[in-house]
DSSP file (Angstrom, degrees, kcal/mol; ACC not computed):
  #  RESIDUE AA STRUCTURE BP1 BP2  ACC     N-H-->O    O-->H-N    N-H-->O    O-->H-N    TCO  KAPPA ALPHA  PHI   PSI    X-CA   Y-CA   Z-CA
    1    1 A M              0   0    0      0, 0.0     2,-0.2     0, 0.0     0, 0.0   0.000 360.0 360.0 360.0 121.6   21.6  -10.8    7.2
    2    2 A S        -     0   0    0      1,-0.0     2,-0.3     0, 0.0     0, 0.0  -0.595 360.0-122.7 -90.0 151.2   18.5  -10.7    5.2
    3    3 A Q        -     0   0    0     -2,-0.2     2,-0.2     1,-0.0    -1,-0.0  -0.715  26.4-120.7 -90.0 141.0   15.1   -9.7    6.5
    4    4 A S        -     0   0    0     -2,-0.3    -1,-0.0     1,-0.1     0, 0.0  -0.511  21.4-122.5 -78.7 151.7   12.3  -12.2    6.2
    5    5 A I        -     0   0    0     -2,-0.2    53,-0.1    56,-0.0    -1,-0.1  -0.842  28.6-134.2 -95.0 119.4    9.2  -11.2    4.2
    6    6 A P        -     0   0    0      0, 0.0     2,-0.1     0, 0.0    54,-0.1  -0.350  21.2-105.5 -73.1 153.8    6.1  -11.5    6.4
    7    7 A S        -     0   0    0      1,-0.1     2,-0.5    -2,-0.0     0, 0.0  -0.473  41.0-104.3 -70.7 149.0    2.9  -13.1    5.2
    8    8 A L        -     0   0    0     -2,-0.1    71,-0.1     1,-0.0    -1,-0.1  -0.663  26.7-151.8 -79.6 122.3    0.1  -10.7    4.3
    9    9 A V        -     0   0    0     -2,-0.5    -1,-0.0    51,-0.2    68,-0.0  -0.854  27.2-123.5 -92.3 112.4   -2.6  -10.7    7.0
   10   10 A P        -     0   0    0      0, 0.0     2,-0.5     0, 0.0    68,-0.2  -0.247  23.4-165.5 -62.0 140.9   -5.7   -9.7    5.1
   11   11 A V  B     -A   77   0A   0     66,-2.5    66,-2.0     2,-0.0     2,-0.1  -0.992  21.4-131.6-124.3 119.7   -7.7   -6.7    6.2
   12   12 A R        -     0   0    0     -2,-0.5     2,-1.7    64,-0.2     3,-0.2  -0.402  10.8-125.9 -76.2 147.0  -11.1   -6.5    4.8
   13   13 A N    >   +     0   0    0      1,-0.2     3,-1.6    -2,-0.1    63,-0.1  -0.567  44.9 162.9 -85.6  69.8  -12.5   -3.3    3.2
   14   14 A E  T 3   +     0   0    0     -2,-1.7    -1,-0.2     1,-0.3    62,-0.1   0.736  69.9  53.2 -68.5 -23.9  -15.6   -3.4    5.4
   15   15 A E  T 3  S-     0   0    0     -3,-0.2    -1,-0.3    60,-0.1    -2,-0.1   0.415 107.4-125.0 -89.6   2.2  -16.5    0.2    4.8
   16   16 A N    <   -     0   0    0     -3,-1.6     2,-0.2     1,-0.2    -2,-0.1   0.907  38.0-168.3  52.7  46.2  -16.5   -0.4    1.0
   17   17 A V        -     0   0    0     58,-0.0    -1,-0.2     1,-0.0    -4,-0.0  -0.441   9.9-146.7 -66.3 133.8  -14.0    2.4    0.5
   18   18 A V        -     0   0    0     -2,-0.2    31,-0.2    69,-0.0     2,-0.1  -0.901  19.8-118.9-104.3 129.8  -13.5    3.4   -3.1
   19   19 A P        -     0   0    0      0, 0.0    31,-0.2     0, 0.0     3,-0.1  -0.371  13.2-159.4 -70.9 145.6  -10.0    4.6   -4.1
   20   20 A D  S    S+     0   0    0     29,-2.7     2,-0.4     1,-0.2    30,-0.2   0.734  84.8  29.9 -85.3 -29.2   -9.5    8.2   -5.4
   21   21 A V  E     -b   50   0A   0     28,-1.8    30,-2.8     2,-0.0     2,-0.4  -0.988  69.1-156.4-134.5 138.8   -6.2    7.1   -7.1
   22   22 A R  E     -b   51   0A   0     -2,-0.4     2,-0.5    28,-0.2    30,-0.2  -0.974   8.4-170.5-118.7 132.3   -5.1    3.8   -8.5
   23   23 A V  E     -b   52   0A   0     28,-3.3    30,-2.3    -2,-0.4     2,-0.7  -0.984   9.1-155.9-124.6 124.9   -1.4    2.8   -8.7
   24   24 A D  E     +b   53   0A   0     -2,-0.5    30,-0.2    28,-0.2    28,-0.1  -0.878  23.4 162.1-102.6 109.2   -0.2   -0.3  -10.6
   25   25 A A  E >   +b   54   0A   0     28,-3.5     3,-1.9    -2,-0.7    30,-0.6   0.076  23.3 144.2-111.3  21.6    3.2   -1.4   -9.4
   26   26 A T  T 3  S+     0   0    0      1,-0.3     3,-0.1    27,-0.2    28,-0.1  -0.388  71.0  19.0 -63.3 136.8    2.9   -4.9  -10.8
   27   27 A G  T 3  S+     0   0    0      1,-0.3     2,-0.3    -2,-0.1    -1,-0.3   0.317 100.5 115.1  86.1  -8.6    6.3   -6.2  -12.0
   28   28 A L    <   -     0   0    0     -3,-1.9    27,-0.3     3,-0.0    -1,-0.3  -0.680  51.0-151.1 -95.6 150.9    8.2   -3.6  -10.0
   29   29 A Y    >   -     0   0    0     -2,-0.3     3,-2.4    -3,-0.1    -3,-0.0  -0.823  38.7 -33.7-121.0 159.2   10.6   -4.5   -7.1
   30   30 A C  T 3  S+     0   0    0      1,-0.3    -1,-0.1    -2,-0.3    29,-0.0  -0.183 122.6  18.8 -47.5 130.2   11.7   -2.8   -3.9
   31   31 A P  T 3> S+     0   0    0      0, 0.0     4,-2.1     0, 0.0     3,-0.4  -0.951 111.1  74.4-100.8  10.1   12.1    0.1   -3.6
   32   32 A E  H <> S+     0   0    0     -3,-2.4     4,-2.3     1,-0.2     5,-0.2   0.858  92.8  53.0 -59.2 -43.1    9.9    1.1   -6.6
   33   33 A P  H  > S+     0   0    0      0, 0.0     4,-1.7     0, 0.0    -1,-0.2   0.915 113.2  44.9 -59.3 -39.5    6.4    0.4   -5.2
   34   34 A I  H  > S+     0   0    0     -3,-0.4     4,-2.4     2,-0.2    -2,-0.2   0.860 109.7  55.2 -71.6 -34.9    7.2    2.6   -2.1
   35   35 A M  H  X S+     0   0    0     -4,-2.1     4,-2.3     1,-0.2    -1,-0.2   0.890 107.1  51.2 -63.3 -37.9    8.7    5.3   -4.3
   36   36 A L  H  X S+     0   0    0     -4,-2.3     4,-2.5     2,-0.2     5,-0.2   0.893 107.5  53.0 -65.3 -39.0    5.4    5.4   -6.3
   37   37 A L  H  X S+     0   0    0     -4,-1.7     4,-2.9     2,-0.2     5,-0.2   0.951 109.7  48.0 -59.4 -48.7    3.5    5.7   -3.0
   38   38 A H  H  X S+     0   0    0     -4,-2.4     4,-1.5     1,-0.2    -2,-0.2   0.928 111.9  50.6 -56.3 -46.5    5.6    8.7   -2.0
   39   39 A K  H  X S+     0   0    0     -4,-2.3     4,-0.6     1,-0.2    -1,-0.2   0.929 116.1  39.5 -59.5 -48.1    5.2   10.3   -5.5
   40   40 A H  H >< S+     0   0    0     -4,-2.5     3,-0.8     1,-0.2     4,-0.5   0.870 110.5  57.4 -74.4 -36.4    1.4   10.0   -5.5
   41   41 A F  H >< S+     0   0    0     -4,-2.9     3,-0.8    -5,-0.2    -1,-0.2   0.805  96.4  66.0 -64.9 -28.2    0.8   10.9   -1.8
   42   42 A K  H 3< S+     0   0    0     -4,-1.5    -1,-0.2     1,-0.2    -2,-0.2   0.852 107.8  38.9 -60.3 -34.4    2.6   14.2   -2.4
   43   43 A S  T << S+     0   0    0     -3,-0.8    -1,-0.2    -4,-0.6     2,-0.2   0.427  99.9  96.2 -98.2   1.0   -0.2   15.4   -4.7
   44   44 A M  S <  S-     0   0    0     -3,-0.8     2,-0.2    -4,-0.5     3,-0.1  -0.596  71.2-122.5 -92.6 153.2   -3.1   13.8   -2.7
   45   45 A A    >   -     0   0    0     -2,-0.2     3,-2.0     1,-0.1    45,-0.3  -0.556  43.5 -82.1 -86.1 156.2   -5.3   15.6   -0.2
   46   46 A V  T 3  S+     0   0    0      1,-0.3    45,-0.2    -2,-0.2    -1,-0.1  -0.326 117.3  20.8 -56.3 138.9   -5.7   14.4    3.4
   47   47 A D  T 3  S+     0   0    0     43,-2.5    -1,-0.3     1,-0.3     2,-0.1   0.325  89.6 131.6  78.0  -2.7   -8.3   11.6    3.6
   48   48 A E    <   -     0   0    0     -3,-2.0    42,-2.7    43,-0.1     2,-0.4  -0.476  52.9-130.7 -72.3 154.9   -8.0   10.6   -0.1
   49   49 A V  E     - C   0  89A   0     40,-0.2   -29,-2.7   -31,-0.2   -28,-1.8  -0.905  16.8-162.4-116.5 135.4   -7.6    6.9   -0.7
   50   50 A L  E     -bC  21  88A   0     38,-3.0    38,-2.8    -2,-0.4     2,-0.5  -0.933   7.7-150.4-115.1 136.6   -5.0    5.2   -2.9
   51   51 A E  E     -bC  22  87A   0    -30,-2.8   -28,-3.3    -2,-0.4     2,-0.5  -0.940  13.9-166.9-105.5 124.6   -5.2    1.7   -4.2
   52   52 A L  E     -bC  23  86A   0     34,-2.4    34,-2.6    -2,-0.5     2,-0.5  -0.949   5.3-169.0-112.7 127.7   -1.8    0.0   -4.8
   53   53 A T  E     +bC  24  85A   0    -30,-2.3   -28,-3.5    -2,-0.5     2,-0.3  -0.976  20.6 162.1-114.1 127.8   -1.5   -3.2   -6.7
   54   54 A A  E     -bC  25  84A   0     30,-2.7    30,-3.5    -2,-0.5   -28,-0.2  -0.941  39.0-158.4-142.7 160.2    1.9   -4.9   -6.6
   55   55 A T        +     0   0    0    -30,-0.6   -29,-0.1   -27,-0.3    -1,-0.1   0.426  65.2 104.9-115.6  -5.6    3.5   -8.3   -7.2
   56   56 A D    >   -     0   0    0    -28,-0.3     3,-2.1   -31,-0.2     4,-0.2  -0.684  61.8-150.5 -80.5 116.9    6.6   -7.8   -5.0
   57   57 A P  T >  S+     0   0    0      0, 0.0     3,-1.8     0, 0.0     4,-0.3   0.744  90.6  73.7 -59.9 -22.8    6.2   -9.8   -1.8
   58   58 A S  T >> S+     0   0    0      1,-0.3     4,-2.7     2,-0.2     3,-1.2   0.685  78.2  76.4 -66.8 -14.6    8.3   -7.3    0.1
   59   59 A T  H <> S+     0   0    0     -3,-2.1     4,-2.2     1,-0.3    -1,-0.3   0.773  80.7  69.5 -65.3 -22.7    5.3   -4.9   -0.1
   60   60 A T  H <4 S+     0   0    0     -3,-1.8    -1,-0.3    -4,-0.2    -2,-0.2   0.786 113.0  29.2 -64.5 -25.0    3.8   -7.0    2.7
   61   61 A R  H <> S+     0   0    0     -3,-1.2     4,-1.3    -4,-0.3    -2,-0.2   0.813 123.7  47.7 -94.9 -43.4    6.5   -5.6    5.0
   62   62 A D  H  X S+     0   0    0     -4,-2.7     4,-2.5     2,-0.2    -3,-0.2   0.865 105.3  54.2 -75.5 -38.8    7.1   -2.2    3.3
   63   63 A V  H  X S+     0   0    0     -4,-2.2     4,-2.2     2,-0.2     5,-0.2   0.942 109.7  46.3 -66.5 -48.0    3.5   -0.9    2.9
   64   64 A P  H  > S+     0   0    0      0, 0.0     4,-2.6     0, 0.0    -1,-0.2   0.898 114.8  48.7 -60.1 -37.5    2.4   -1.3    6.5
   65   65 A K  H  X S+     0   0    0     -4,-1.3     4,-2.8     2,-0.2     5,-0.3   0.895 107.7  55.0 -67.3 -39.2    5.7    0.4    7.7
   66   66 A F  H  X S+     0   0    0     -4,-2.5     4,-1.7     1,-0.2     6,-0.3   0.933 112.4  43.9 -55.4 -47.8    5.2    3.2    5.2
   67   67 A C  H  X>S+     0   0    0     -4,-2.2     5,-1.8     2,-0.2     4,-1.2   0.935 115.0  47.7 -65.0 -47.2    1.8    3.9    6.8
   68   68 A A  H  <5S+     0   0    0     -4,-2.6     3,-0.3     1,-0.2    -2,-0.2   0.913 115.6  43.3 -62.9 -44.6    3.0    3.6   10.3
   69   69 A F  H  <5S+     0   0    0     -4,-2.8    -1,-0.2     1,-0.2    -2,-0.2   0.815 121.7  38.1 -73.0 -30.9    6.1    5.8    9.9
   70   70 A L  H  <5S-     0   0    0     -4,-1.7    -1,-0.2    -5,-0.3    -2,-0.2   0.398 110.8-110.7-106.5   2.5    4.3    8.5    7.9
   71   71 A G  T  <5 +     0   0    0     -4,-1.2    21,-0.3    -3,-0.3     2,-0.2   0.773  68.4 137.3  79.5  27.1    0.9    8.6    9.6
   72   72 A H      < -     0   0    0     -5,-1.8     2,-0.5    -6,-0.3    -1,-0.2  -0.633  51.6-116.7-100.1 163.8   -1.3    7.1    6.9
   73   73 A D  E     - D   0  89A   0     16,-2.6    16,-2.8    -2,-0.2     2,-1.1  -0.871   7.4-143.7-105.3 130.7   -4.0    4.5    7.4
   74   74 A L  E     + D   0  88A   0     -2,-0.5    14,-0.2    14,-0.2     3,-0.1  -0.807  24.5 178.9 -87.2 100.1   -3.9    1.0    5.9
   75   75 A V  E     -     0   0A   0     12,-1.9     2,-0.3    -2,-1.1   -61,-0.2   0.897  59.6 -15.5 -73.8 -43.2   -7.6    0.7    5.2
   76   76 A A  E     - D   0  87A   0     11,-1.4    11,-2.8    -3,-0.2     2,-0.3  -0.989  56.3-177.2-158.8 156.1   -7.5   -2.8    3.6
   77   77 A C  E     +AD  11  86A   0    -66,-2.0   -66,-2.5    -2,-0.3     2,-0.3  -0.967   9.7 162.0-157.3 147.2   -5.1   -5.3    2.1
   78   78 A E  E     - D   0  85A   0      7,-2.1     7,-3.1    -2,-0.3     2,-0.5  -0.986  31.2-124.8-159.8 158.5   -5.4   -8.7    0.5
   79   79 A Q  E     - D   0  84A   0     -2,-0.3     2,-0.5     5,-0.2     5,-0.2  -0.938  18.8-175.2-109.8 132.0   -3.5  -11.2   -1.7
   80   80 A Q  E >   - D   0  83A   0      3,-3.0     3,-1.9    -2,-0.5     2,-0.4  -0.901  65.5 -56.6-125.5  99.4   -5.1  -12.4   -4.9
   81   81 A G  T 3  S-     0   0    0     -2,-0.5     0, 0.0     1,-0.3     0, 0.0  -0.536 122.3 -16.5  66.2-122.6   -2.9  -15.1   -6.5
   82   82 A D  T 3  S+     0   0    0     -2,-0.4     2,-0.4    -3,-0.1    -1,-0.3   0.326 122.0  92.7 -96.1   8.3    0.5  -13.4   -7.0
   83   83 A Q  E <   - D   0  80A   0     -3,-1.9    -3,-3.0   -57,-0.1     2,-0.4  -0.816  58.9-155.1-105.8 143.9   -0.9   -9.9   -6.6
   84   84 A F  E     -CD  54  79A   0    -30,-3.5   -30,-2.7    -2,-0.4     2,-0.4  -0.956  10.9-163.6-113.3 132.3   -1.1   -7.8   -3.4
   85   85 A C  E     -CD  53  78A   0     -7,-3.1    -7,-2.1    -2,-0.4     2,-0.4  -0.970   8.4-178.3-123.0 131.6   -3.7   -5.1   -3.2
   86   86 A Y  E     -CD  52  77A   0    -34,-2.6   -34,-2.4    -2,-0.4     2,-0.5  -0.958  17.7-156.2-129.1 143.3   -3.7   -2.3   -0.6
   87   87 A L  E     -CD  51  76A   0    -11,-2.8   -12,-1.9    -2,-0.4   -11,-1.4  -0.991  20.4-175.9-116.4 123.3   -6.0    0.6    0.2
   88   88 A L  E     -CD  50  74A   0    -38,-2.8   -38,-3.0    -2,-0.5     2,-0.5  -0.967  15.2-151.8-123.2 134.2   -4.2    3.5    2.0
   89   89 A R  E     -CD  49  73A   0    -16,-2.8   -16,-2.6    -2,-0.4     2,-0.3  -0.904  26.9-118.7-104.2 129.6   -5.8    6.6    3.3
   90   90 A K        -     0   0    0    -42,-2.7   -43,-2.5    -2,-0.5   -18,-0.1  -0.479  30.5-148.4 -69.8 129.6   -3.6    9.7    3.4
   91   91 A G        -     0   0    0     -2,-0.3   -19,-0.1     1,-0.2   -43,-0.1  -0.206  35.5 -64.6 -85.8-178.6   -3.1   11.0    7.0
   92   92 A S              0   0    0    -21,-0.3    -1,-0.2     1,-0.1   -47,-0.0  -0.315 360.0 360.0 -68.1 153.6   -2.6   14.6    8.1
   93   93 A E              0   0    0     -3,-0.1    -1,-0.1    -2,-0.0    -2,-0.0   0.452 360.0 360.0 -89.9 360.0    0.5   16.2    7.0
């Protein structure tokens, strides 16, 4: 049984948060974008912000779950053409 991929519900960057780290996961497929998030979050300080750019539609499901399960904040997300862009703030450890 396959899981459906949810549509991305845009969340605006109303606070104009600027990322501390940028990660380009374009062209990569599940689970690679989430593995990159884990790798970069390990070296980040609490409250630092990471921008993830991806083309894999499964990130619309995986990135919010990554944040929810690990206590990070999904600051903003949007789709621009075939790219998905996310801003994540690292939560407390």
